[in-house]
Each structure stands twice: as structure tokens, then as C-alpha cells.
Phi, psi and omega in degrees: 000128183290162185301316177298321178296316179298319179297318178298316182297316180296317178298319178296316178301317182295316180296317180296316181297314180295323179294317179299317180299312180294320180298325183280325190261334187240116178283149175282137181277118183275141174289165181296334180287352177252326182256353180085145180144193185233135170244130182236129175252120181252145180236126180285145182241138178284154177235168178305335185250350182216138180261136182276066179268187182301320179296315178295325176293322175297318181292322177297319182298317181296320178295318180294324180300316178296322180292317180298314180302318181289343177290342177082020182277137180284132175049057174284157176232132178221116183223156176274144178231108181076200184287321189217033175236148180228126181258126177241121178248128185233088179300138176086345181278113183260342177252102185282353184302308183298313183297317183293321180293318180294314185289323187277343181289135182288337175059045173281098185263137176209153180237129190234146167287147180264122182270344181152185176270167180217156178265177180296333185264351180295146177237155177303137185270333181216170183298133176098340180288151175221149177239111184226154179274139177277193185297331181269357181097354178287134182275129183243145176261122186251141174281176178301151185297134172265330180226150180231181178298335177294339179273356184279129176271323179188164180215142183215136176273130184226156178245123180274097181283332185290308185274345183072016182286351177091205184280142172215171179241125177265125181246130181246128183265153179295314184248107184291339183294321180296316177295321180295319181293318179299310183288332177293321179293319177294330181292343180287348179262151185289161179301138179092342178286131178306329183287353175278001182265158175234127185259129177251121185246132177234118179055046175075016180227128178294114177264341179198134177220067187285153172279146175291133187303143180302335182288346183279133182276149178299133178064010175255310173077184182274119178273167180098340174069032178221156178213167176245135175256118179249168180163028178059046180284149163281170178300317179294318179295323179293316180291322177297320180292317177297323175301313182291319180294318180287321181297333180090174183276148173284137181300324177224157177294156176233152179232134177286114181257343179206139181212125182230135177228132177233130179287153181295330179294316178299319179295321178296318179298320182296317180294313181299313182292319178294322179294320176296319179297319179295316184295306184294313181300315180294318181298315178297321176297316180297318179297320181297312184288333176292318181293320182283319189244005170055240185300314181299322177296319177298316179292325175296324176299318176298319178295325174297320175298323178289327176299314177301318177298312178299319179295316179298316180296321180296316177301315180294310184298325180276354181071020183288151180267124177273113179257176180296312173295331175296322180293321175296321178296324180298313179295317181298321182298339176301315177297324179288327177293324176297322180304317181296320178295320179296319177305314183294312184294321178294321179291323176295323176300317179299312182297322178296319181285338183266357182265142178293319178239082189293147178219133178300321181296310182292323177296320179293318178298315180293328178296314180295322181292314182290331182271352188298314182297319177296316181296315183296310182299314181295323180287327178295319180297324176289326176293330177295315177299316180297317178299319180293322177298316180296319183281326188250341180271178181218165176062216181301328180294325176300319179294328177298317180299319179296311182299317179295320180296312177302320179296323181291315180296316179295326177294323177295319176297318181297315188278313191275342181245299188290314177300318182295318178299312182295316184292317179294325177298317184293314185290340179282347179288142183295320185291332175286320182297327181280345182232070186295340183293335184284346180286338184083001181259345187276008177230142181283346180092152185296321182295314179290327176295318177296317181292323177297321182288318183274327179051057182291141179263078185294328186262021179295316180231084184294335184290334175299319178291322176294327176295319179295319179296319179300317182297313180297321180297319180291315183298311181289318180296334178299331178300326179294321178285320186278308183269335181081171180260130178272079180295134177289171183299334178301323187261348181250339188084154181131199182223135178236122179233130180250132182244145169254113185263160180290329176229164180292132183240129176287134183304321180297322178294321178293325177297318181294320179297317179292325176296320178292332181276359179102016179232069183292338185269004183295137175256122186243133179222149174278134182235031179135185179296120178056032180232140177231143175244126183246125177238126184224177169290181185301126179245145169286168178295326178294319179293327178296328174296317178298321176297316180297321180293322181293319178294316180299324181295330179256353185248013181059049183096150178215129176251126179285121179254343178203142182213118180233124177240121178236123179292155183295325178293321180289323178299318179294322180294314181295323178293321177295317180293328177297317177293322176299314180299319179294314180297318180294324181298313180294319180294317179297320180297314182299312179300316181292316180293327179292330178285317186278331183232182175287162185299324182295323179292316180296316179297317180296318181295318182287324176294325176295323176298314176302320177299317180292321180298315181296316181297311181299314181295321180294321175297318178294330175294313178298324179281347182075022182282150183287141175260100185226193181296324179292323178294322178299318180299316179297322182294316181290330178291322178296323179299313178298318181292319179298313183294330173310305181298316180301316181299318181297317180293313183292328177296318177292321175299318178302318180293316181292322181292325179295328182283332184219084185292342182274347181289141176295151184297325182300318181290317179299319181293319178301314180296319178300316178299313179298323181286336183259351180302317178303319176297316181300314183293313183293317177296316180302317180294321179296315180290327179299319175303313181299310183291325178296319179296319178294320180296317183276319188254347188287354179086174184297326184296334185247359184300305182295324177298311180294323177299315179297321179290325178296313178299314183295325181291318181293316179293320183292320180295317179294310188291327180295333180266309190256004172239308184293318182295308177300323181295320175298320176296317179295319179297322181291323183293324184265337185245002183075181185265008177078353181253275181274349181075015181284128176286142179237151180290148181265329189281172181288135176073023178254122179270185185299330182276353181097351181289134181282126176273149175282163179296324181294320178296323179293317179295324181293317178297320176294322180296316180295321180295321178296318181298316179296323181295326182275000000 
């Protein structure tokens, strides 16, 4: 075994061994949309006295960490995001009301002397005074605070079993002298006098205002530095109060800008349905490539299994969170891994057929060498889309970008290293060498054989294809103007809640019930068997409870399976970031392709991508499907997939054109299309199996995602061949080749000098080229 081959084999073994170790020892962290729970995104806000900068956000995060830990949630996560956002993940928490209330309260604790009672019209008389209602609603005039939350040493919820008074909160102060002085001054007033009371205020509300016990002496006060807050608390209320008092005040206020809740049932269903989609889609794909490529297909299937192992290990090793769109990206990348193998095998088939003394080993080596540039370029463009998703998206879509990026890198290792090691080992066996037909490389395939026999001149009139593309573009794009875009709650702000009801509920009946409950603007849709989705403007958690009660009343009970709250400012930001991501994706593709190819190829490819984006968006507009973060993930994936096809065709055009500089671009392009069609067909069928499995078995959560990818794959396959290629020919004809500026003929049979060739001359030229190849 030669040294490069030996190095590849050792590298493959090392990667597989490390992947197995990580997969066995490190579990993958599941996102809340798969395991159930609540994610809350908080944004710090500036006040006249404090700026919500990075330092204030860090201090706020530490206070929130103490509150989250005290909630008793298993494996919570709290991290800072950007300058002034904090992401809190609470696995298993299905009711976000309590968590959001505890996390969002500023917990500004203060203790005040009571100066007396006040009427509704009274105003504070001097600086520092406050007038607040006590627990019974009586208005009290309070002096400036003597103690604050910074003076609290600890707080504990306790149950008084002896007196039967119920739950109370014991507060211990750092400095007992301050508490003793405050209570000693109050003890100088007679029993029943309001000034004998001490008011404990939390977030601008009196939570307790007890009278100092008669046993306390004037100017002596309560020693020991502790007090009890009573108020007929339940156990939960007492523990929550103790948590807020002990946790301390937030340096700056926080606002909930995003809140997502997923029920455990929905998460389990998503995992199961996605797993079945992955298994069935992968199995069908494996059967297909084994039938087409025989032994090489079987070895590629083994490499795909290694791809799955490597991807899983990479997710676990990097500590990445696997989300529902990420799981779909994991499945989708299987199809992309198939594409790399198909590129190699089809190229090897060409090399086998063009050699005078064909050898499976030499054909395979040439196949890997010839396909490398197309594989590298196409995967880089997909990595660009994945990077943009990671940098600009949020939530589950960000996880999709991570998973897609890992999948692309793993697919390259799988195809270019593992498949190559297995294939080179197999073709070196004597029994394989004697039976070349079992390799799957000794035949050019039925598709290539048909195209070679018919030799269709697809690029004879490129403008016809451009006219068809323009017509489709106008029809689908009209949907955007006529129907408008149904932006999801992520881009508009508001609240979306999905319920599972005991009985089937007609959406019209649900709308009427919600209108009666005070929500006439609610949009209600059926989202599956006994499931309803309610979309409204921004709702508080208390209003969300009213919505749930209304649905429960007509649906024989209602279980919340999904809850998404997006603030209007965040919705606008996400919408802006989506447009930025789309624009950057097109710009990055253009820049990369302009560097790797001629300007006309890069321009044609990017124009085709814009064409695909408009068509896919227009179809979703006509269908009334939501334009949300998941659609954005699908759209950027379609961009990557579409440019993959264009890169494969243009890579072959570049190669053919370099061999025959006098040939018109239209002829080289036509030959390139015919030579790459087998790869396009076989890859398309493999990806089609994956996406069809996702669409049928992936559940409601992935239906629209899979539908967008299916449409995008079909449109992208067509446009990369019959839009990008004709457009490149037209650009070259009008703008030159960017090098010598020499114009080239567009039509069939036109050479570099402009002389029209006869059909016989063309056939003779093709015959000579075939003879030289053999």
C-alpha cells in the first residue's frame, strides 16, 4: 500500500475510533424542542440610574442563576447572548408563568419606618417618602428606606407547626444593629399606632407591615438581626418570596422578549418520527445506490454509516445542542453525503469508458481526482449558508446551522476518505479485478448510454429556457404580490400556542369562543388530529391562561404542547436578520464563485439562486404557508443545494473549455450538462427518498420544512441546468469571457471565428473526440 493510501487508511481508522469513543461516553445534549421544557430570553433594560451594559448584564445573570438554581429545575442552562440578552433554559418546566415571574421581577427589597396613614389624595411631603397600600389596602406614608436587599444575609421559608399560623419567611440581616434601631424607634409608639409598624416593600409593593411586638422596649428594638414576614402564604408563595429576598435585586430590570415551551409528548413524537424518517429514508437511499453502483454502492453505504457516527460524535464532542430542525439537517446531510459518492462513481465510470485498457483501480483513482474540485466547491457553498444560519439565526434554527455544517464536513470525510479507503481496498482484490462488472464502474449506466445515443442539443436555443424560467418566475412571484407573505410569529412578534384537545374542535367554533373570551383577533388553525394552533398578538401569561380555558371548554380539555412568545422588537430584529442572512448568502456565493470561476458563471449562478428564492417563496405565498425561522433554514439550504448543482455543471464546463478553447461555450456547456445529468438524476433520487421520508413521517413540525426542501430541490435541479447554463451563455456572448474579451457564438455548430459548422462536421468532431477518448 502506497504512503498516501496508508495515511488515508490510518486517518480513517483514527476518526472512526475517536467517534466511537465519544459516541459511547458523551451523550448528545437535546434541545428543549426535543425533550420538552421552557426557554426564556430576557433582555436587560437601562434605567435613569443604571445602564444595561455588558457588566450590568453579567451581574444580572449571576442573580438569575441563583434564582434558577433555587427553582429546583434539573439541568438548567443560563447563558448570556450578546450585549444585553440572557437565555434561560428550563427542561421539564411546562408552565412558564411562574418561572417568568420569578426571573423577571427586579426584587428591589427595602424596609421602611411607617409615618402614618394617608388618603387617596395625599402626596409625599419630603424627599424619600413613599405612599403605598398595605396588605389590606390601607394607604401608609413611609419614610425613606433604612434597610435594603443588600443588607439581607439570608431568607428561608418555614412552617409554624406549633401556632398553626402557617407558612412565613424568616429574613436575617447582615447588620443586626440597623434592624434593632429601626424596630426600637417603632416600639416607642403605643400599640395600635400606625407608626409602631415596620413596612417591608418588594418591587414597590408592601408585602408585610407588622407591628412591633409589645414586649420590645423603646429604643432597644429586636436583637438578633432577623424578622418574620407573615401573610397567609402558601408553601410555594413562601418559597418564592424567600428566593427573591435572598437572591437579591437585579441590577437592572429585565423584559421577556422570547419564550418557547414544548411539551414532552411533542418532543418525544418529534424524535420518534424523525428517527423513522432517517431510518427509512437512509435505507431506501442505500438500496438505490447499491442497485446502481453494486459493490461501490455497498461500500458507500458503509461509509454513510460512518458518516452518521462521525456527525453524532462531533455534535456530542462539541457540546452542541441537537434541535428539531437540527435533527432534520442531520437527516438531510445524508443526502449530501450521497452526492459526493455519486460524483466520484460517475466520474470513475467516465474514466473507465474512455480508457483503451480500462482498470477499475485506475478509473477509481481518476474519479476521485476529477470529482474533488466539484465536491470541494459545492460543499464550501453549503458551509457558507450554514455559517450564516449560525451567526444570524436564533433558537432551533441556529442549531440547524450547526448540524448542517457538521454534516457537510462529516460527509466530505465519509466520501473522500472512508469511501476511498474501502473502495481502493476492494478493487485491489484479485477476485474483484477479474470481475469488474461487480464494481458498478465497468458500465456507463443507462442514463449516460441513452444520452450518448440521442445526443440532445439542449443549449441550441438557450433563450427558450430563459423564457420558461421567466414565466415560472412571474407566476410564482405573483403570489407574493397577490396573497402576501404569511410571516410567522418569529418575524411579526406575538404569541403562538398549540393545544391538544380531548375531542376534535372546529376552528370556526374555537374562534367564536376566543372572541367571547375577549380575543377577537386570534387566528385559529387546525394543525392535526385534535390539535389547534392559536396565534395572537403579544399576550401576557395570565391572558394565555384565559385562552387555554376557552379552548378547554369547547374541546373537552386542552393540553398545551407548544407555546412561543416573541416580543415585537425581537420579531423586527429577526425579520431584519433574515433579510441580511439572505443578502449575505447571495453575496458570499457570488464572491466565492467569482474567485473560483469566471465572472459570468458566478453571476449566472447567483442570479439563478435569486430565481429559486423567489419561486420557493412565491409558492409558499400561494399556499398560505408560514414564512418563519424554519422556512429560512430551508431557504438557505435550498440555496446551498442549488449552487451545488450549478457548481458541478460549471466545473465540468471549465474543464471542457480548457481542453478546447476554440469550442463555443454553448457546445461545451451542452456536453457538460449531458455528462453531469447521471449524477444529477442519481443524487436527486437519493435526496428525494430522504425528503419524502421527512415529509411523510417527520410529523407536523417538519412537514413544511420538508415541503420547502422538496420544492427547492426540484426547482434548484431544473434551474441549475436550464437557467444558470443558458444565462451564462448569454452573459458570455454579450460581455466576453472576462479574459481576452473574445465573443463566442451561442448557437449550435458555431466556432470561434463565427463560421457555422454543418451537422456532419459536428458529428465528425464528436466521433474524433470519442475515438481519442477510447
